[in-house]
N, CA and C of each residue as an Amber inpcrd file, in Angstrom:
protein
   570
 103.7980000  69.7470000  41.6280000 105.0330000  71.0660000  42.2030000
 104.6970000  72.0460000  41.9150000 104.3190000  72.5660000  40.7050000
 104.4010000  73.9250000  40.4690000 102.7910000  74.7270000  41.1150000
 101.5750000  73.5650000  41.3750000 100.6950000  73.6370000  41.9550000
 101.0280000  74.3280000  43.3440000 101.9000000  73.9040000  43.8190000
 102.1760000  73.8130000  45.5800000 102.4010000  74.9110000  45.7970000
 103.7900000  75.3750000  44.5340000 104.3570000  77.0370000  44.3990000
 103.5860000  78.2300000  44.0330000 102.8200000  77.9820000  43.4830000
 101.9420000  78.7580000  43.0990000 101.7140000  80.3510000  43.9430000
 101.1050000  79.1690000  45.0100000 100.0570000  80.2810000  45.6350000
 101.5020000  81.0080000  46.7560000 102.4320000  80.0940000  46.7960000
 103.5010000  80.5220000  47.4230000 104.5980000  81.8560000  46.8980000
 104.2380000  81.8420000  45.5060000 104.7800000  83.4640000  44.6080000
 103.8050000  84.2190000  44.6190000 102.7880000  84.0760000  44.7110000
 101.2630000  84.9080000  44.7540000 101.5730000  85.6350000  45.6970000
 102.1180000  84.8570000  47.0080000 101.8450000  85.4390000  48.9410000
 103.1430000  86.5790000  48.4910000 104.1430000  86.0550000  47.7170000
 105.4520000  86.3240000  47.9130000 105.4250000  87.8110000  47.1320000
 104.9190000  88.1020000  46.0550000 104.8120000  88.7620000  45.3720000
 103.7290000  90.2020000  45.3920000 102.7060000  89.4240000  46.4490000
 101.8700000  90.3520000  46.7590000 102.2780000  91.0970000  47.8900000
 102.9310000  90.3960000  48.4750000 103.6760000  91.1960000  49.8580000
 104.6870000  92.0810000  49.7230000 105.4640000  91.6650000  48.9230000
 106.7640000  92.3480000  48.4120000 105.8750000  94.3700000  48.1140000
 104.8850000  93.7390000  47.0140000 104.1350000  94.9230000  46.4510000
 103.4260000  95.7040000  47.5580000 103.4340000  95.1620000  48.6430000
 102.4520000  96.1610000  49.8650000 103.9530000  96.7570000  50.6740000
 104.7790000  95.7140000  50.5910000 105.9010000  96.4500000  51.3140000
 106.4620000  98.2480000  50.6240000 106.3160000  97.5650000  49.4220000
 107.2250000  98.3720000  49.1120000 106.4080000  99.9020000  48.7790000
 104.8430000  99.6610000  49.0430000 104.0710000 100.7900000  48.8930000
 103.4720000 101.3250000  50.2570000 104.5220000 100.4310000  51.2120000
 103.9530000 101.2840000  52.4320000 104.8500000 101.7740000  52.9190000
 104.5850000 103.2330000  53.7690000 105.6450000 103.9090000  54.7500000
 105.5960000 104.0280000  55.9210000 106.9860000 103.5800000  56.3340000
 106.7180000 103.1300000  57.5570000 106.5850000 104.5830000  58.6890000
 106.0720000 104.5590000  59.8550000 106.6940000 105.5310000  60.5940000
 108.3760000 105.4720000  61.0850000 108.5220000 106.6800000  61.1220000
 110.2350000 107.2430000  61.2900000 110.1750000 106.2570000  63.0790000
 111.3800000 106.2910000  63.4920000 111.4720000 105.6930000  64.9020000
 111.3510000 106.7050000  65.5520000 111.0790000 106.6130000  66.5830000
 110.5110000 107.2990000  67.7180000 111.9390000 107.8000000  69.1290000
 112.2860000 109.0110000  68.8950000 113.1560000 109.6690000  69.1980000
 112.8440000 108.9720000  71.0740000 111.8040000 109.4830000  71.5420000
 111.3810000 109.2630000  72.7890000 111.0010000 107.5210000  72.8580000
 111.3290000 106.8000000  73.1970000 110.8180000 105.4760000  72.8170000
 110.0120000 104.8370000  74.0720000 108.9550000 103.8640000  73.9860000
 108.1130000 103.6200000  75.1060000 109.2620000 102.7790000  76.4690000
 109.0970000 102.5440000  77.2820000 109.7320000 101.2740000  77.8310000
 108.5060000 100.9830000  78.9720000 108.8770000 100.4610000  79.6690000
 108.2130000  99.1860000  80.7470000 109.1950000  98.6360000  82.1320000
 108.5700000  99.2490000  83.2920000 109.2800000  98.6840000  84.0340000
 108.4040000  97.8740000  85.3080000 108.6770000  96.6230000  85.3880000
 107.5400000  95.4160000  86.5110000 108.5340000  95.7530000  87.9810000
 107.4710000  95.2430000  88.7370000 107.9930000  94.9080000  90.3410000
 107.0250000  93.6180000  90.3030000 107.3840000  92.5450000  90.6330000
 109.4610000  92.6210000  90.7020000 110.2210000  93.0270000  89.6160000
 110.8470000  93.0740000  89.3460000 111.9370000  93.4430000  88.1990000
 111.6810000  91.8950000  87.6200000 111.5440000  92.0610000  86.5010000
 111.7000000  90.9780000  85.5240000 110.5280000  90.0270000  85.5600000
 109.6860000  90.1940000  86.1480000 108.6550000  89.6320000  86.2360000
 108.0100000  88.9290000  84.8370000 107.6760000  89.7860000  83.6970000
 107.8320000  88.6880000  82.2160000 108.4500000  87.5040000  82.2770000
 109.8260000  87.4950000  82.0240000 110.8640000  86.6930000  81.9410000
 110.6440000  85.8210000  82.4060000 110.6280000  86.2530000  83.9580000
 110.6280000  84.9380000  84.7640000 109.7740000  83.8640000  84.9430000
 108.3710000  85.1110000  84.8030000 106.6180000  83.6760000  83.8760000
 107.2500000  82.6790000  83.3240000 107.8880000  83.4380000  81.7080000
 107.3450000  82.3960000  80.3730000 108.6690000  81.9410000  80.7530000
 109.6510000  81.6910000  81.7430000 110.5020000  80.8470000  81.7100000
 110.0840000  79.6550000  83.0830000 109.2950000  79.8660000  83.4280000
 108.2630000  79.1780000  84.3390000 109.2490000  78.8050000  85.9070000
 109.4960000  80.1580000  86.0170000 110.9430000  79.9070000  87.1760000
 109.9700000  80.9160000  88.4520000 110.1310000  79.6810000  89.4020000
 109.2890000  80.8970000  90.8250000 109.3680000  82.1290000  91.0280000
 108.2600000  83.3020000  91.3240000 108.8460000  84.3310000  91.5960000
 107.7870000  84.9850000  91.8410000 107.5070000  86.2670000  92.4550000
 106.2590000  86.3360000  93.5310000 105.6700000  87.4440000  92.5080000
 104.4110000  87.7180000  93.0400000 103.7190000  87.6650000  92.1280000
 103.4840000  89.0220000  91.1510000 102.9700000  89.4750000  90.5080000
 103.6250000  90.6920000  90.3420000 102.4260000  92.2140000  90.6910000
 103.4180000  92.8860000  91.0560000 102.4490000  93.8190000  91.7720000
 101.9050000  95.0610000  90.9280000 103.0290000  95.6520000  90.2170000
 102.9150000  96.7960000  89.8020000 104.0320000  97.2570000  88.0920000
 103.2830000  98.1900000  87.5970000 103.6900000  98.2800000  86.4010000
 104.1470000  99.2090000  85.8560000 104.7720000 100.1120000  85.2900000
 104.5010000 101.4430000  84.8460000 105.3760000 101.4660000  83.1050000
 104.3450000 102.2850000  82.4700000 104.5450000 102.1390000  81.1150000
 105.0140000 103.4450000  80.7300000 106.3170000 104.2050000  80.0450000
 106.0950000 105.6850000  80.1510000 107.1100000 105.6070000  78.6910000
 107.2560000 107.1280000  78.2820000 107.9990000 107.0330000  77.1840000
 109.4380000 107.8880000  77.9040000 110.5940000 107.2270000  77.1420000
 112.1060000 107.9080000  77.5500000 112.8300000 109.0070000  76.4100000
 112.1020000 110.0950000  77.4870000 112.9210000 111.2270000  76.1530000
 114.5530000 111.4720000  77.1530000 115.4140000 112.0510000  75.8180000
 116.9610000 112.2750000  76.2270000 117.3720000 113.3630000  76.2000000
 118.0660000 113.8680000  77.2120000 118.8140000 115.1810000  77.4120000
 119.3420000 115.7440000  76.0940000 119.8010000 115.1380000  75.5270000
 120.6950000 116.1060000  74.5500000 121.0410000 117.2160000  74.2900000
 122.4050000 117.0050000  75.6610000 122.7080000 118.3530000  75.8030000
 122.0390000 119.3420000  76.4960000 120.8430000 119.1610000  76.4620000
 119.4200000 120.5300000  77.3130000 119.5250000 120.6400000  78.6480000
 119.0470000 121.4680000  79.1660000 118.5670000 121.8220000  80.6550000
 117.1590000 121.4040000  80.5460000 117.2010000 120.1880000  81.4400000
 115.9150000 119.2510000  81.9250000 115.0770000 120.3840000  82.7580000
 115.5120000 120.4990000  84.0120000 114.9420000 121.4000000  85.2200000
 115.1060000 122.5090000  85.3940000 114.1160000 123.5800000  85.3430000
 114.2330000 124.1770000  85.8280000 112.8200000 126.0840000  85.6660000
 113.7710000 127.4280000  85.4760000 112.9880000 128.4840000  84.9410000
 112.6420000 128.8390000  83.6890000 113.3430000 128.6490000  83.2920000
 113.4720000 129.4020000  81.6920000 114.5360000 128.0660000  80.5350000
 114.4450000 128.0480000  79.5320000 115.1760000 127.6220000  78.4670000
 115.0040000 126.4530000  78.7750000 114.3110000 125.6790000  79.4370000
 114.8540000 123.7960000  79.6210000 113.4600000 123.2780000  79.2290000
 113.8220000 121.8530000  79.1740000 112.4470000 121.1230000  78.8920000
 111.2820000 121.0940000  79.7710000 111.6880000 120.5900000  80.9570000
 110.3110000 120.9070000  81.8030000 110.5080000 122.3420000  83.0620000
 109.7730000 122.9070000  83.0370000 109.6100000 124.5090000  84.1110000
 109.1100000 123.7760000  85.3860000 109.6980000 124.4110000  86.6600000
 109.6400000 124.1230000  87.7450000 108.1210000 124.4350000  87.6500000
 107.1500000 124.1750000  88.9390000 105.7020000 124.0910000  88.9010000
 104.4740000 123.4220000  87.5320000 104.8530000 123.4450000  86.5430000
 104.3790000 123.1610000  85.8840000 104.1180000 121.6780000  85.6540000
 102.7490000 121.1710000  85.1650000 102.9090000 119.7460000  85.0130000
 103.7120000 119.0040000  83.8200000 104.0970000 117.7890000  84.3870000
 104.9840000 117.2370000  83.6430000 104.0240000 115.2090000  83.5040000
 104.4010000 115.1100000  81.9820000 103.2460000 113.7300000  82.3010000
 104.4000000 112.2960000  82.5170000 105.6340000 112.8530000  83.0820000
 106.4660000 111.9230000  83.1960000 107.4020000 111.2740000  82.2800000
 107.7720000 111.9370000  81.4640000 107.9620000 110.9990000  80.1540000
 107.8240000 112.1240000  78.8550000 107.7370000 111.2910000  77.4090000
 107.0600000 112.0920000  76.4680000 106.0080000 111.3620000  75.5670000
 105.4230000 112.0430000  75.1780000 104.3820000 111.8600000  73.7030000
 103.2920000 111.2090000  75.0360000 102.6350000 110.1570000  74.3600000
 101.5900000 109.5430000  75.5580000 101.5090000 109.8130000  77.2850000
 100.3670000 110.3780000  77.8410000 100.8440000 110.4410000  79.0620000
 101.4030000 108.3780000  79.6160000 102.1630000 108.9120000  80.8820000
 102.5880000 107.8040000  81.6280000 101.1160000 107.5780000  82.3920000
 101.6700000 105.9730000  82.5940000 100.8070000 104.8060000  83.2620000
 101.3800000 104.1990000  84.7220000 100.7110000 104.3690000  85.6130000
 101.1360000 103.0940000  86.3610000  99.8160000 102.1220000  86.7380000
 100.2470000 101.0460000  86.9020000  98.6570000 100.0580000  87.1210000
  99.5390000  98.9680000  88.4940000  98.5130000  98.8980000  89.4520000
  98.7110000  98.2690000  90.4950000  97.9310000  97.0310000  90.5860000
  97.8690000  95.7330000  90.6730000  97.4580000  94.4380000  90.3670000
  97.1320000  94.1530000  91.9940000  96.9940000  95.0360000  92.7990000
  96.8700000  94.8200000  94.1680000  96.5490000  96.7280000  94.9640000
  96.2510000  96.4600000  95.8390000  95.8940000  97.8800000  96.4640000
  97.2930000  98.1930000  97.0700000  97.3110000  99.3700000  96.8140000
  99.2240000  99.8830000  97.4240000  98.2230000 101.6540000  98.4130000
  99.2920000 101.7230000  98.6660000  99.4360000 102.9370000 100.0770000
 100.7360000 103.5290000  99.9900000 100.6100000 105.0510000  99.3500000
 101.2970000 105.8460000  98.9360000 101.5880000 106.7410000 100.0140000
 102.6410000 107.0210000 100.8660000 102.7290000 108.0630000 101.9760000
 100.9850000 107.9730000 102.7550000 100.7040000 107.1020000 103.1900000
  99.3380000 107.3340000 103.8430000  98.2770000 107.3200000 102.9800000
  98.0300000 107.1080000 101.7280000  96.9830000 107.3570000 100.9390000
  96.6850000 105.8170000 100.2850000  95.4640000 105.3530000 100.2220000
  95.0740000 104.6780000  99.8830000  95.0130000 104.4470000  98.3720000
  95.6120000 103.5010000  97.4690000  95.0640000 103.4510000  96.3520000
  94.3920000 102.2500000  95.7830000  93.5260000 102.3180000  94.9360000
  92.5450000 100.9490000  95.0020000  93.4580000 100.1350000  93.2740000
  93.7090000  99.1280000  93.7540000  94.1560000  98.3880000  92.6750000
  93.4050000  98.6920000  91.4890000  94.4490000  99.3840000  89.9660000
  94.0050000  99.8910000  88.9760000  95.0880000 100.3180000  88.3170000
  94.4030000 101.0290000  87.5200000  95.2680000 101.8140000  86.5570000
  95.5440000 103.1160000  85.9940000  96.1270000 103.6860000  86.6150000
  96.3390000 105.2480000  86.4020000  97.0380000 106.0350000  85.4670000
  97.0460000 107.1140000  85.1090000  97.5340000 108.1760000  84.7550000
  98.5520000 108.7180000  86.2420000 100.5670000 108.8390000  85.6950000
 101.1470000 109.4450000  86.5350000 101.2180000 111.0230000  85.8960000
 101.3580000 111.8190000  86.5580000 102.0960000 113.2970000  86.4580000
 102.6660000 113.6040000  87.6320000 103.3340000 114.6670000  87.3390000
 104.3420000 115.2360000  88.1480000 104.4740000 116.4660000  87.8490000
 104.0550000 117.4650000  89.3750000 104.6580000 118.6150000  88.7960000
 105.9060000 119.0570000  89.4930000 106.7690000 119.1600000  89.2260000
 108.5460000 119.2260000  89.5490000 109.1910000 121.0200000  90.2040000
 109.5000000 120.4650000  91.2470000 110.0930000 121.7180000  91.9340000
 111.5340000 121.4020000  92.5040000 112.2200000 122.5210000  92.6430000
 113.8520000 122.2770000  93.0840000 114.0980000 121.3650000  94.0200000
 112.7280000 121.0420000  94.8610000 112.9720000 120.8450000  96.3520000
 112.5130000 119.1960000  96.3800000 111.1970000 119.3920000  96.0640000
 110.2760000 118.5190000  96.0690000 109.2730000 118.0910000  94.3010000
 108.7330000 117.4560000  94.7240000 107.9640000 116.7560000  93.3890000
 106.9290000 116.6810000  94.3650000 105.4270000 116.8000000  92.9780000
 103.8750000 116.2190000  93.5020000 103.6890000 115.6520000  92.8570000
 103.4600000 114.1500000  93.1030000 103.1830000 113.0310000  92.1360000
 101.7990000 112.9210000  91.9640000 101.1030000 112.9470000  90.7600000
  99.4410000 112.6600000  91.3140000  98.8590000 111.1520000  90.0770000
  98.2470000 110.3600000  91.1080000  97.8940000 109.4460000  89.9600000
  95.9600000 109.8560000  89.5680000  95.6820000 109.4550000  88.3350000
  94.6290000 110.2730000  87.7370000  93.8720000 109.0570000  87.0910000
  92.6480000 109.2030000  87.0820000  92.3040000 107.9580000  86.1220000
  91.6510000 108.3010000  85.2160000  91.7560000 109.2670000  83.9460000
  91.6430000 109.4540000  82.7520000  93.1090000 108.9890000  82.2220000
  92.8090000 107.6320000  81.5610000  93.8340000 106.4450000  80.6520000
  93.2430000 107.0270000  79.1530000  94.7340000 106.8750000  78.5510000
  94.6360000 107.2970000  77.5290000  94.9700000 108.0620000  76.7910000
  95.8600000 109.1690000  77.2980000  95.7060000 110.6960000  77.2370000
  97.3700000 111.1240000  76.2740000  97.0350000 111.6170000  75.3240000
  98.0180000 111.6840000  74.7850000  98.6880000 112.8040000  74.8290000
  99.6680000 113.9110000  75.0660000 100.3740000 114.5050000  75.5040000
 100.0100000 115.0390000  76.7800000 100.2020000 116.3320000  77.4830000
  99.6130000 116.6540000  78.5410000  98.2560000 117.3400000  78.7020000
  97.2050000 116.6580000  78.9160000  96.2450000 117.1590000  79.1530000
  95.3370000 116.3510000  80.7010000  96.0560000 116.9230000  81.8850000
  95.6830000 115.9050000  82.9470000  94.1970000 117.0510000  83.2220000
  93.2470000 115.7610000  83.6200000  91.5580000 116.9140000  84.0400000
  91.8260000 116.2730000  85.6130000  92.1300000 117.4970000  86.2810000
  92.4640000 117.1100000  87.5270000  90.8460000 116.7830000  88.8430000
  89.9240000 117.0460000  88.1530000  88.7100000 116.1690000  88.5990000
  88.5580000 114.9210000  88.8230000  89.7910000 113.8400000  88.0670000
  89.6220000 112.7460000  87.9380000  90.8290000 112.4250000  88.6910000
  91.6450000 112.8690000  89.6120000  92.8770000 113.1820000  90.5430000
  92.1770000 111.6200000  91.5900000  92.8130000 111.0190000  91.9900000
  92.9580000 110.1920000  92.7040000  94.0670000 109.9730000  93.8860000
  95.1240000 110.7700000  93.8110000  95.7410000 110.8190000  94.8810000
  96.9730000 112.2450000  94.1440000  97.4320000 112.8080000  95.3300000
  98.3690000 113.7840000  94.8290000  99.5730000 113.3290000  96.3470000
 101.2080000 113.1470000  96.0310000 101.7720000 113.1040000  96.7810000
 102.6130000 113.5150000  96.4340000 103.6650000 114.3880000  98.1470000
 104.5230000 115.1890000  97.8820000 106.3250000 114.3110000  98.1660000
 106.7760000 114.2950000  97.5430000 108.0410000 113.6560000  97.5640000
 109.3520000 114.6350000  97.3970000 110.5450000 113.8310000  98.5300000
 111.3210000 114.9220000  98.0720000 112.5940000 114.4480000  96.4240000
 113.2830000 115.4630000  96.4200000 114.1570000 115.6950000  95.4760000
 115.8450000 115.0960000  95.7310000 116.4650000 114.6940000  94.7930000
 117.5360000 114.4210000  95.7050000 118.2930000 114.9940000  93.8990000
 119.4800000 115.3750000  94.5580000 120.6460000 115.7440000  93.0810000
 121.7780000 114.5950000  93.1110000 122.1840000 114.1190000  92.0450000
 122.8930000 112.9660000  91.9930000 124.4560000 113.6790000  91.3310000
 125.7590000 112.9040000  91.7840000 126.5830000 113.3720000  90.9430000
 126.9430000 112.8320000  89.7900000 126.0900000 112.0700000  89.0850000
 126.2430000 111.0770000  87.6300000 125.0610000 112.0820000  86.8840000
 125.2460000 112.8860000  86.0080000 124.1370000 112.8640000  85.0540000
 122.9590000 112.1070000  84.1170000 122.4570000 111.8780000  84.1230000
 121.2970000 110.7000000  83.7130000 120.5310000 110.9400000  82.6100000
 121.4610000 110.6260000  80.9530000 120.8920000 111.2690000  79.6450000
 119.5580000 110.5350000  79.5130000 119.0580000 109.7520000  79.5900000
 117.5970000 109.4000000  79.4350000 116.6580000 109.2720000  80.8950000
 115.4000000 109.7570000  80.1280000 114.3640000 109.3100000  81.9890000
 113.9190000 108.4250000  81.6800000 114.6530000 107.8740000  83.2020000
 114.4620000 106.5910000  83.6120000 113.2550000 106.3940000  85.3210000
 112.4650000 105.4230000  84.7980000 111.7560000 105.0670000  85.9090000
 111.9350000 103.4770000  86.3630000 112.1660000 103.0810000  87.2750000
 112.3990000 101.5040000  87.3820000 111.8020000 101.3620000  89.1250000
 111.1970000 100.3200000  89.0690000 110.9790000  99.7440000  90.7540000
 112.1560000  99.2260000  91.1630000 112.2190000  99.3690000  92.7160000
 113.4430000  98.8380000  93.3790000 112.5600000  98.3320000  94.2020000
 113.0310000  96.7940000  95.2320000 112.5390000  96.2470000  96.1700000
 113.1750000  97.2280000  97.3840000 111.8960000  97.2920000  98.3240000
 112.1080000  98.2580000  99.5480000 111.6990000  97.2450000 100.8670000
 112.4440000  97.6730000 102.1250000 111.7600000  96.6240000 103.1830000
 110.4680000  96.6630000 103.5390000 109.2680000  97.5860000 102.8670000
 108.1070000  97.3290000 103.5270000 107.0340000  97.3850000 101.8250000
 107.7950000  97.4070000 100.8210000 106.8080000  97.3560000  99.4390000
 108.1450000  97.3400000  98.1810000 108.1430000  98.5370000  97.3870000
 109.0820000  99.2550000  96.3400000 109.1480000 100.7530000  96.0700000
 109.6260000 100.9970000  95.6870000 110.2170000 102.1620000  95.6540000
 109.8820000 102.6000000  94.3100000 109.7580000 103.5520000  93.1830000
 109.2070000 103.6400000  92.3060000 110.4240000 104.8230000  92.2330000
 111.7380000 104.6060000  91.5560000 112.5710000 105.6180000  91.2910000
 112.9550000 106.2760000  89.9350000 112.5130000 107.6430000  89.9740000
 112.5360000 108.2150000  88.5910000 113.7100000 109.2950000  89.1080000
 114.5950000 109.0360000  87.3190000 115.7370000 109.7880000  87.4470000
 115.7400000 110.8980000  86.1680000 116.4460000 111.5340000  86.0740000
 116.6740000 112.5380000  85.0210000 117.5740000 113.6280000  84.9960000
 118.7220000 113.9790000  84.1490000 119.8970000 114.8030000  84.3280000
 120.2590000 114.2090000  85.8340000 120.3660000 115.4780000  86.4090000
 121.0760000 114.7460000  88.3220000 119.9910000 115.0810000  89.2810000
 118.9780000 114.5970000  88.6220000 118.0060000 115.0790000  89.8580000
 117.3510000 113.2050000  89.8620000 117.2650000 112.9320000  91.0270000
 116.0550000 112.2170000  91.3580000 115.3870000 111.9260000  92.4210000
 114.0460000 111.0250000  92.2740000 112.9890000 111.2090000  93.2290000
 112.8010000 109.9110000  93.4230000 112.2370000 109.3380000  94.4310000
 111.7010000 108.4720000  95.2210000 110.3830000 108.0300000  95.3300000
 108.7450000 107.6510000  94.8300000 108.0240000 107.2950000  95.2740000
 107.9050000 106.2040000  96.0470000 107.9070000 105.9290000  97.0520000
 107.7640000 104.6820000  98.0000000 106.4590000 104.2440000  98.3720000
 106.1850000 102.5250000  97.6210000 104.8640000 102.3070000  97.6690000
 105.1330000 101.1170000  98.6530000 103.4910000 100.7130000  99.0110000
 103.7340000  99.8140000 100.6400000 102.1680000  98.8410000  99.4090000
 102.2050000  97.2840000 100.0060000 100.9910000  96.6960000  99.1770000
 100.2910000  96.2140000 100.3080000  98.7410000  96.1860000  99.8360000
  97.9130000  95.2940000 101.3060000  97.8130000  94.2070000 100.4600000
């Protein structure tokens, strides 16, 4: 019996020593999130429930407003007319699992960074093939598409930046919302 417990005791002692010496990083203030279309796809798949095939997903970090002005020209988080990575930390990514069409621009199946140049009444959304980019370093020579979409003001202020797919008659809309602003990227799938 002691011979059986000895390896377990050695494992527990070594794990405790490693844990005590390992300093874990602090919790990120802008946690990473992922949205799927169709919504809830991974849960439906693991529960083996019938579902439509996976069409798209977006991976992004979610910065918080924290009483600050989000969009504007001065003293704000994101200035009008300058590139934004649609989140925080690593550049946000969108992945299409089949060819897509966004406002007449054909987008091949694949994974792309997604950037935005916000203005007061419109956003310019850019899909770019330069993946795994930390921070804001867009390589415009690798732009795949640029799409201009309208911006809408909302009655309710949204504290945490959010991107979520919503079903649409012809495909899906990627809703992007923060503070009192929202924009919708209309996507159809081939």
